[in-house]
C-alpha positions as CSV (number, residue, x, y, z in Angstrom):
1,X,138.1,106.4,71.1
2,X,137.1,102.4,71.3
3,X,139.0,102.6,75.0
4,X,136.7,105.2,75.9
5,X,133.4,103.8,74.8
6,X,134.3,100.7,76.3
7,X,135.3,102.4,79.8
8,X,132.2,104.3,79.7
9,X,130.1,101.1,79.3
10,X,131.7,99.6,81.5
11,X,131.1,102.3,84.3
12,X,127.0,101.8,83.2
13,X,127.2,98.7,83.6
14,X,128.5,99.1,87.3
15,X,126.3,101.6,88.2
16,X,123.0,99.3,86.9
17,X,124.6,96.7,89.3
18,X,125.2,98.7,92.0
19,X,121.6,100.3,91.4
20,X,119.9,96.8,91.2
21,X,121.6,95.8,94.3
22,X,120.3,98.5,96.3
23,X,116.6,98.5,94.9
24,X,116.8,94.9,95.9
25,X,117.8,95.7,99.8
26,X,115.0,98.5,99.5
27,X,112.6,95.8,98.9
28,X,113.6,93.9,101.7
29,X,113.5,96.6,104.5
30,X,110.3,96.6,105.2
31,X,110.0,93.0,106.1
32,X,113.7,93.3,107.5
33,X,111.9,95.9,110.1
34,X,108.9,93.3,110.8
35,X,111.8,90.3,111.3
36,X,113.7,92.3,113.7
37,X,110.2,93.2,116.0
38,X,111.6,96.3,117.8
39,X,109.4,98.9,119.1
40,X,109.2,101.4,115.9
41,X,111.1,104.3,117.5
42,X,114.0,102.3,118.9
43,X,114.3,100.3,115.7
44,X,114.9,103.3,113.8
45,X,117.3,104.3,116.3
46,X,119.2,101.0,116.0
47,X,118.8,101.1,112.4
48,X,120.3,104.3,111.6
49,X,123.5,104.0,114.7
50,X,124.5,100.9,113.1
51,X,123.8,102.6,109.6
52,X,126.2,105.2,110.4
53,X,128.7,102.9,112.0
54,X,129.4,100.9,109.1
55,X,129.5,104.4,106.9
56,X,132.0,106.1,109.0
57,X,134.9,104.6,107.3
58,X,134.2,105.2,104.0
59,X,132.7,108.5,104.6
60,X,136.3,109.2,106.2
61,X,138.1,108.0,103.5
62,X,135.6,109.8,100.8
63,X,136.6,112.8,102.7
64,X,140.5,112.5,102.7
65,X,140.0,111.6,98.7
66,X,137.5,114.4,97.4
67,X,137.6,116.8,100.9
68,X,134.9,117.5,103.4
69,X,131.3,118.6,102.9
70,X,130.9,122.6,102.2
71,X,128.6,123.9,104.9
72,X,125.8,124.2,102.7
73,X,126.1,120.3,102.0
74,X,126.2,119.2,105.6
75,X,123.1,121.6,106.3
76,X,120.9,120.2,103.5
77,X,122.2,116.8,104.2
78,X,121.0,117.0,108.0
79,X,117.7,118.7,107.0
80,X,117.2,115.7,104.5
81,X,117.9,113.3,107.4
82,X,115.5,115.1,109.9
83,X,112.6,114.8,107.7
84,X,114.0,111.1,106.9
85,X,113.7,110.1,110.5
86,X,110.1,111.3,110.6
87,X,109.8,109.0,107.7
88,X,111.4,106.1,108.8
89,X,109.5,106.4,112.4
90,X,106.3,106.7,111.1
91,X,106.8,103.8,108.3
92,X,107.7,101.6,110.9
93,X,104.6,102.1,112.8
94,X,102.9,101.6,109.1
95,X,104.5,98.2,108.4
96,X,102.9,97.2,111.8
97,X,99.4,98.6,111.0
98,X,98.9,97.7,107.7
99,X,101.8,95.4,106.6
100,X,105.1,95.6,105.1
101,X,103.9,95.4,101.6
102,X,101.3,98.1,102.0
103,X,103.5,100.6,104.1
104,X,106.3,100.2,101.0
105,X,103.2,101.5,98.5
106,X,102.3,103.9,100.6
107,X,105.6,105.4,100.6
108,X,105.3,106.4,96.9
109,X,103.1,109.4,97.9
110,X,106.5,110.9,97.7
111,X,105.9,110.8,93.7
112,X,103.8,114.0,94.4
113,X,105.5,115.6,97.2
114,X,109.0,116.1,95.4
115,X,107.8,117.9,92.0
116,X,105.3,119.7,94.2
117,X,108.0,121.3,96.2
118,X,110.5,121.5,93.1
119,X,107.5,124.0,91.8
120,X,107.1,125.7,95.0
121,X,110.3,126.5,96.2
122,X,112.5,126.3,93.0
123,X,109.9,127.8,90.4
124,X,110.6,124.8,88.4
125,X,108.0,123.8,86.0
126,X,105.6,121.0,86.5
127,X,103.4,119.4,83.6
128,X,99.9,120.0,83.3
129,X,99.0,116.3,83.9
130,X,100.9,116.5,87.5
131,X,97.7,118.1,88.8
132,X,95.4,115.1,87.1
133,X,98.0,112.6,88.6
134,X,98.5,114.1,91.7
135,X,94.2,113.7,93.2
136,X,94.3,110.2,91.4
137,X,97.2,109.2,93.4
138,X,95.9,110.0,96.8
139,X,92.6,108.5,95.6
140,X,94.9,105.1,95.4
141,X,96.8,105.7,98.6
142,X,93.3,105.5,100.4
143,X,92.5,102.4,98.5
144,X,95.3,100.7,99.0
145,X,95.5,101.4,102.7
146,X,92.5,99.5,103.2
147,X,90.8,102.7,104.9
148,X,87.7,102.2,102.4
149,X,85.9,98.5,102.6
150,X,89.0,97.2,105.1
151,X,92.7,95.7,104.6
152,X,92.9,91.9,103.8
153,X,94.0,91.2,107.5
154,X,92.1,89.8,110.1
155,X,94.4,89.1,113.1
156,X,95.6,91.5,115.8
157,X,93.6,94.8,117.2
158,X,91.2,96.5,114.8
159,X,91.8,99.5,116.6
160,X,94.7,101.4,118.2
161,X,94.5,104.3,120.2
162,X,90.8,104.3,119.5
163,X,91.5,104.3,115.8
164,X,90.9,101.9,112.9
165,X,94.6,100.7,112.3
166,X,93.7,100.3,108.7
167,X,93.0,104.4,109.0
168,X,95.8,105.0,111.3
169,X,98.2,102.8,109.1
170,X,97.4,104.9,106.1
171,X,98.1,107.9,108.0
172,X,101.2,106.9,109.3
173,X,102.3,105.5,105.5
174,X,101.3,109.2,104.2
175,X,103.5,110.7,106.6
176,X,106.1,108.5,105.6
177,X,105.5,109.2,102.1
178,X,105.5,113.0,102.5
179,X,108.8,113.1,104.4
180,X,110.2,111.2,102.0
181,X,109.2,113.5,99.1
182,X,110.8,116.5,101.3
183,X,113.9,114.0,101.8
184,X,114.6,113.6,98.3
185,X,114.2,117.3,97.4
186,X,116.7,118.4,100.3
187,X,119.2,115.5,99.7
188,X,119.3,116.3,95.9
189,X,120.3,119.9,96.6
190,X,122.9,118.7,98.4
191,X,124.3,116.2,96.0
192,X,123.9,119.0,93.6
193,X,126.4,121.4,96.0
194,X,128.8,118.5,96.5
195,X,129.2,116.9,93.3
196,X,131.0,113.1,93.5
197,X,130.1,113.0,97.5
198,X,127.8,110.2,98.2
199,X,128.6,109.0,101.5
200,X,129.3,111.9,103.5
201,X,126.0,113.3,102.9
202,X,124.5,110.1,103.9
203,X,126.3,110.1,107.2
204,X,125.1,113.3,108.1
205,X,121.5,112.1,107.3
206,X,121.8,109.2,109.3
207,X,122.5,111.1,112.4
208,X,120.3,113.8,112.0
209,X,117.6,110.5,111.5
210,X,118.2,109.5,115.5
211,X,116.3,112.9,116.2
212,X,112.9,112.0,115.2
213,X,112.3,108.5,116.9
214,X,114.0,110.0,119.9
215,X,111.2,112.8,120.2
216,X,108.6,109.8,120.1
217,X,110.3,108.0,122.3
218,X,110.4,110.4,125.0
219,X,107.0,112.3,124.4
220,X,104.6,109.8,122.5
221,X,105.2,106.0,123.6
222,X,104.9,104.2,126.6
223,X,108.1,102.1,125.7
224,X,111.3,104.3,126.0
225,X,114.3,102.5,124.3
226,X,113.0,99.1,124.6
227,X,115.9,96.5,124.0
228,X,114.6,93.6,125.7
229,X,110.8,92.8,123.8
230,X,109.6,93.4,120.6
231,X,106.1,94.7,119.3
232,X,104.4,91.5,117.7
233,X,103.5,88.5,119.6
234,X,104.1,85.0,117.4
235,X,103.7,87.6,114.2
236,X,100.9,89.6,115.2
237,X,100.1,92.5,117.3
238,X,98.9,91.8,120.7
239,X,95.2,93.0,121.2
240,X,96.0,95.8,123.2
241,X,99.8,97.1,121.4
242,X,99.1,101.0,123.2
243,X,100.4,98.8,126.2
244,X,101.2,95.7,126.0
245,X,104.7,94.0,125.2
246,X,105.5,91.6,122.6
247,X,107.9,88.8,122.5
248,X,111.4,88.9,124.2
249,X,113.9,90.2,121.7
250,X,116.1,87.0,120.8
251,X,119.6,86.7,119.0
252,X,117.6,86.2,115.4
253,X,116.1,90.0,116.0
254,X,119.4,91.5,116.3
255,X,120.8,89.6,113.3
256,X,118.1,91.3,110.9
257,X,118.4,94.3,112.9
258,X,122.2,94.3,111.6
259,X,121.2,93.1,108.4
260,X,118.7,96.0,108.3
261,X,121.4,98.8,109.4
262,X,123.9,97.6,107.3
263,X,122.4,96.6,104.0
264,X,118.8,98.3,104.2
265,X,120.2,101.9,105.8
266,X,124.4,102.3,104.8
267,X,124.1,100.3,101.5
268,X,120.8,100.5,100.4
269,X,120.5,104.1,100.2
270,X,124.5,104.9,99.2
271,X,124.0,102.3,96.2
272,X,120.4,103.9,94.9
273,X,122.0,107.4,95.1
274,X,125.2,106.4,93.3
275,X,123.3,104.6,90.3
276,X,120.9,107.6,90.3
277,X,123.2,110.0,89.3
278,X,125.0,108.0,86.8
279,X,122.0,106.6,84.7
280,X,118.6,107.9,82.8
281,X,116.6,109.2,85.4
282,X,113.3,106.9,83.7
283,X,115.3,104.1,83.7
284,X,116.1,104.3,87.4
285,X,112.1,105.5,88.1
286,X,111.4,102.6,86.2
287,X,114.1,100.5,88.1
288,X,112.7,101.7,91.6
289,X,109.3,100.4,90.9
290,X,110.5,96.7,91.3
291,X,110.8,97.4,95.3
292,X,107.5,98.1,96.1
293,X,106.0,95.6,93.9
294,X,108.3,93.0,94.6
295,X,107.6,93.9,98.5
296,X,104.1,93.7,98.0
297,X,103.7,91.1,95.7
298,X,105.8,88.4,96.5
299,X,108.0,88.8,99.8
300,X,105.3,90.0,102.1
301,X,102.9,87.4,100.6
302,X,105.7,84.3,101.1
303,X,107.2,85.4,104.6
304,X,103.8,87.0,106.5
305,X,101.1,85.8,104.1
306,X,100.0,89.5,103.7
307,X,97.4,88.9,100.7
308,X,95.9,92.4,100.1
309,X,92.0,92.9,99.5
310,X,90.3,93.6,96.1
311,X,90.1,96.9,96.8
312,X,93.8,97.0,98.2
313,X,94.7,95.5,95.0
314,X,93.1,98.3,93.1
315,X,94.6,101.0,95.1
316,X,98.0,99.7,94.6
317,X,97.6,99.2,90.5
318,X,96.0,102.8,90.6
319,X,99.5,103.9,92.7
320,X,101.7,102.2,90.8
321,X,100.2,103.4,87.2
322,X,100.1,107.1,88.4
323,X,103.9,106.7,89.7
324,X,104.8,105.1,86.0
325,X,102.8,108.0,84.3
326,X,104.3,110.6,86.1
327,X,107.8,109.0,85.6
328,X,107.2,109.1,82.0
329,X,107.8,105.5,81.8
330,X,104.3,104.8,79.6
331,X,105.5,107.2,77.1
332,X,109.2,105.5,77.2
333,X,107.4,102.1,76.7
334,X,105.6,103.4,73.9
335,X,108.5,104.2,72.3
336,X,108.6,108.4,72.7
337,X,110.7,110.1,74.9
338,X,110.0,110.4,78.6
339,X,108.2,113.7,79.2
340,X,110.1,116.7,80.2
341,X,113.0,115.5,78.0
342,X,113.4,117.8,74.8
């Protein structure tokens, strides 16, 4: 009995460690995108390709040990990856338009998309508070994006394609959050039909992620698959980023892209998935909040000097508060049971 308890505790400790490492990688993902400085669509293609190559030997090993994914698992993983590809592409543009910190906050819009899909498709019950939290969350997204009162940045262009850069960045970030919620929904169902298999779904999802940036690159971008020039010039967008090229891509840019592909793609998502299915959902939700908080409050400030305006900070607080409440974290801190638990 004692041995069983020790094994269980050891397994939980391992899950915590792996989850936290994954969360740390996620917190640095947006800064790594900016440091690599590739065109947004090109960046997604490189990130997902590098991530898929890193996952391939482990996916083969998992298939030999646990068996290959069944047909439903493959389909769900591909569907999840298609939406995650849209998420990544829109998110990359948002990083350059409103900053890596704010883009990480906007991604939390998924907190109202995931339960909405579960309610509409699976007929799962959602608490009444969801219908109050959802509009509050949307208000926080609008404020944090700098749509009202402007953002904290003054360098670079104020408009892109004739649209205010804060508005466009918030739209891109919101699209990212919506598609992220759809990804989480499909990914959760894929995990349920293939228990114990985490790497193969991520491999299929990574390959499917290549579709969205390829479409953007072929039909909506003047850059194409650009391996020679980045987005920014001396750390900021040029006055006319619609047509201008950024600084030449250097070895350091490639270094950060490889880090992004291996740590920010292959390891981060697999590690978070591993920890999420082994730990209490409320604890996981609370730990995941550390990622956007760290990005906007520490990493983005220190690396890029991204200091949000007062209105943006208010929006950030509203978004994080809504996420914390919807996940039952506030009730947990008061000593109660997480919402939704018997």
